[in-house]
C-alpha positions in Angstrom: -21.1 -10.3 -36.6 -20.0 -13.9 -35.6 -18.3 -14.8 -32.6 -15.2 -17.3 -33.2 -15.7 -20.5 -30.9 -12.6 -21.2 -28.3 -11.1 -24.4 -29.0 -11.6 -26.3 -26.0 -7.9 -26.8 -25.2 -6.8 -23.2 -25.9 -10.2 -22.6 -23.2 -8.1 -24.8 -21.0 -4.8 -23.4 -21.4 -6.5 -19.7 -20.8 -8.3 -21.0 -17.8 -4.6 -22.4 -16.3 -2.8 -19.5 -16.6 -5.7 -17.3 -15.1 -5.3 -19.5 -11.9 -1.9 -19.4 -12.1 -2.1 -15.7 -12.2 -4.5 -15.5 -9.1 -2.6 -18.1 -7.2 0.4 -15.8 -7.8 -1.2 -12.8 -6.1 -1.4 -14.5 -2.9 0.7 -13.1 -0.3 3.0 -15.1 1.5 4.0 -14.0 5.1 7.2 -15.0 6.5 7.3 -14.9 10.6 9.9 -15.7 12.7 9.1 -18.0 15.6 10.5 -18.4 19.0 9.1 -20.9 21.1 10.5 -21.8 24.7 9.3 -24.4 27.1 10.5 -25.4 30.5 9.4 -29.1 29.7 12.6 -30.7 28.3 9.9 -32.5 26.0 7.1 -31.5 23.6 4.1 -31.0 26.1 1.1 -33.0 24.6 -2.5 -32.1 25.2 -2.8 -34.4 28.0 0.2 -32.7 30.2 -1.1 -29.1 29.0 -2.1 -26.8 31.5 -6.1 -27.0 30.3 -7.4 -23.8 31.9 -6.4 -20.2 31.6 -6.6 -16.4 32.5 -5.6 -14.0 30.0 -4.2 -10.5 31.1 -1.1 -8.4 29.8 1.3 -7.1 32.1 2.1 -4.3 29.8 0.8 -1.1 31.2 0.5 0.4 28.1 -2.1 -2.0 26.9 -5.7 -1.0 27.4 -7.5 -4.5 28.0 -10.8 -2.6 27.3 -9.7 -1.6 23.9 -11.7 -3.6 20.8 -7.8 -4.1 19.4 -6.9 -5.7 22.4 -10.3 -7.7 22.5 -9.6 -8.8 19.2 -6.1 -10.2 19.5 -6.9 -11.9 22.9 -9.8 -13.6 20.7 -7.2 -14.7 18.0 -4.9 -16.1 20.9 -8.1 -17.9 22.5 -8.8 -19.7 19.3 -5.2 -20.4 18.9 -5.2 -22.0 22.4 -8.2 -23.8 21.9 -6.4 -25.6 19.4 -4.4 -27.3 22.1 -7.3 -28.1 24.0 -7.1 -25.3 26.4 -10.0 -23.6 27.5 -10.8 -19.9 29.4 -11.3 -20.7 33.3 -14.7 -19.4 34.6 -12.6 -17.3 37.5 -9.1 -16.2 37.7 -8.9 -18.3 40.9 -9.7 -21.4 39.0 -7.0 -21.1 35.9 -4.2 -23.3 36.1 -2.0 -20.6 34.2 -2.0 -16.9 33.5 -1.5 -16.0 29.8 0.2 -12.9 29.2 -0.2 -11.0 25.8 1.7 -8.3 24.2 1.8 -6.9 20.6 2.6 -3.9 18.8 4.8 -2.6 16.2 8.4 -1.4 16.8 9.9 1.8 15.4 10.9 1.7 11.9 14.3 0.7 10.8 16.3 1.1 7.8 17.5 -2.2 6.3 19.7 -2.3 3.4 18.3 -4.7 0.7 20.5 -6.3 -2.2 18.7 -6.9 -5.3 19.9 -8.3 -8.4 19.1 -5.8 -11.6 19.6 -7.2 -15.3 22.0 -5.1 -17.5 21.2 -4.8 -21.3 23.0 -3.4 -24.1 22.1 -2.9 -27.6 24.2 -4.6 -30.4 23.8 -4.2 -34.1 21.8 -1.7 -36.0 23.4 0.7 -38.1 23.4 1.8 -41.9 24.1 -0.8 -44.5 24.4 -0.3 -48.5 23.0 -2.6 -50.8 22.6 -2.6 -54.6 18.7 -2.2 -55.9 17.8 -2.6 -59.7 16.3 0.0 -61.8 13.6 -1.2 -63.7 12.3 0.2 -67.4 8.9 1.1 -66.6 7.3 0.2 -69.7 9.2 -3.1 -71.0 10.1 -4.1 -67.1 14.0 -4.8 -68.0 16.7 -3.9 -65.8 18.5 -0.6 -67.0 20.8 -1.1 -63.9 21.6 -0.8 -60.6 21.5 1.8 -57.6 23.0 2.1 -54.5 20.3 2.2 -51.5 21.2 2.9 -48.1 19.4 0.5 -45.5 18.9 1.5 -41.5 19.1 -1.8 -39.7 17.7 -1.4 -36.4 19.9 -2.3 -32.9 19.1 -5.3 -30.9 18.7 -5.4 -26.9 20.5 -8.0 -25.5 21.0 -9.4 -21.7 24.6 -9.3 -20.9 24.5 -9.9 -17.0 23.3 -9.0 -14.1 24.6 -6.6 -11.2 23.5 -6.2 -7.4 22.2 -3.1 -6.2 22.0 -2.3 -2.5 19.6 0.1 -1.5 18.0 1.4 1.6 14.5 0.1 2.8 12.4 1.4 6.3 11.0 -1.9 7.4 8.5 -2.4 10.5 8.7 -5.3 12.8 5.0 -6.3 13.9 5.3 -8.6 17.0 3.1 -11.0 19.1 4.3 -12.3 22.4 2.3 -15.1 24.1 3.4 -16.5 27.4 2.1 -18.9 30.1 3.0 -18.6 34.2 1.7 -21.0 36.8 -1.2 -19.2 38.8 0.3 -18.7 41.9 1.1 -15.6 43.9 3.9 -13.4 43.6 6.4 -14.4 46.3 9.0 -11.9 47.6 8.6 -10.0 44.7 9.4 -13.1 42.2 6.7 -13.9 39.5 5.6 -17.4 39.4 7.6 -19.9 36.9 7.0 -19.5 33.0 5.8 -22.6 31.7 6.0 -21.4 28.2 6.1 -18.7 25.8 5.9 -18.3 21.9 7.1 -14.7 20.4 6.6 -14.2 16.8 7.2 -11.1 14.6 7.4 -10.2 10.9 9.5 -7.5 9.5 9.0 -5.5 6.4 7.8 -2.3 4.7 4.3 -2.9 5.9 3.0 -0.9 9.1 -0.7 -2.6 8.6 -0.3 -4.1 12.3 -4.3 -5.1 12.3 -3.7 -7.0 9.3 -0.5 -9.0 10.6 -2.3 -9.8 13.8 -4.1 -12.8 12.8 -1.2 -14.4 10.8 1.2 -13.5 13.8 -1.6 -15.4 15.9 -1.8 -18.3 13.3 1.9 -19.0 13.8 1.8 -19.4 17.3 -0.7 -22.5 17.1 1.5 -25.1 16.3 4.7 -24.0 18.7 2.5 -23.7 22.0 4.5 -25.8 24.7 7.3 -26.8 22.2 10.9 -25.4 22.0 12.2 -24.3 18.8 15.8 -23.5 20.3 16.0 -20.5 18.0 14.2 -18.4 15.7 12.2 -20.7 12.9 10.9 -18.8 9.9 7.6 -20.4 8.9 5.5 -19.5 5.8 1.7 -18.7 5.9 -0.5 -17.4 3.6 -4.4 -15.9 3.9 -5.6 -18.9 2.2 -4.1 -21.4 4.8 -6.6 -23.5 7.0 -4.7 -22.4 10.2 -5.5 -18.6 9.1 -8.8 -19.2 8.5 -9.2 -20.9 11.7 -7.7 -18.2 13.6 -9.6 -15.4 11.9 -13.3 -17.4 12.8 -12.5 -17.1 16.3 -14.3 -18.6 19.3 
């Protein structure tokens, strides 16, 4: 059995369609970023405090766990993009980096979706005259009425907004930097900057989202967004690969 050759133009079209299909399968993550800096202007790499010590003030955070170490490594990688490095000892650090992460309790969100509305038109039975032939001569002997069924046609007539409840989970990562000074009269040292990022959807896979959340912080360390800013990221983005690679 001989195979049918593929015409070059057809082959190219198939490859383009396949590439589009594979590209469409890439998930786009929408992350909300809220960055605060005590500086009136964006902090440049030269003016940025360079050395740091990482710790968590959350008493429920186990700094010895593998998950915490994994997140700390993502944060260190993001900080390295700003020219910052881990101090050789706590007393030599310019700032103390506090990290907190987790997933909030589920909540119900009402999602509005546009649903297409279809209707069937046409169809039914119609009657038509059919000739009756003489089997020997082929001459028309007369006509008879025949019922012919016509299939209905499905047509799009519009859209309807449908509101449905959806259970969503907010995954978050919070990074803040404070001056490495002694606590005075119970007051914490002044905060230099902070970046809070979160992603809210139906997924409960916190570990999957942590490198995405850390990637969202990379461009906002030492900046001031003044309000929550949506950031779109994909697994294939360069910054995500950089964060996942780690230190």
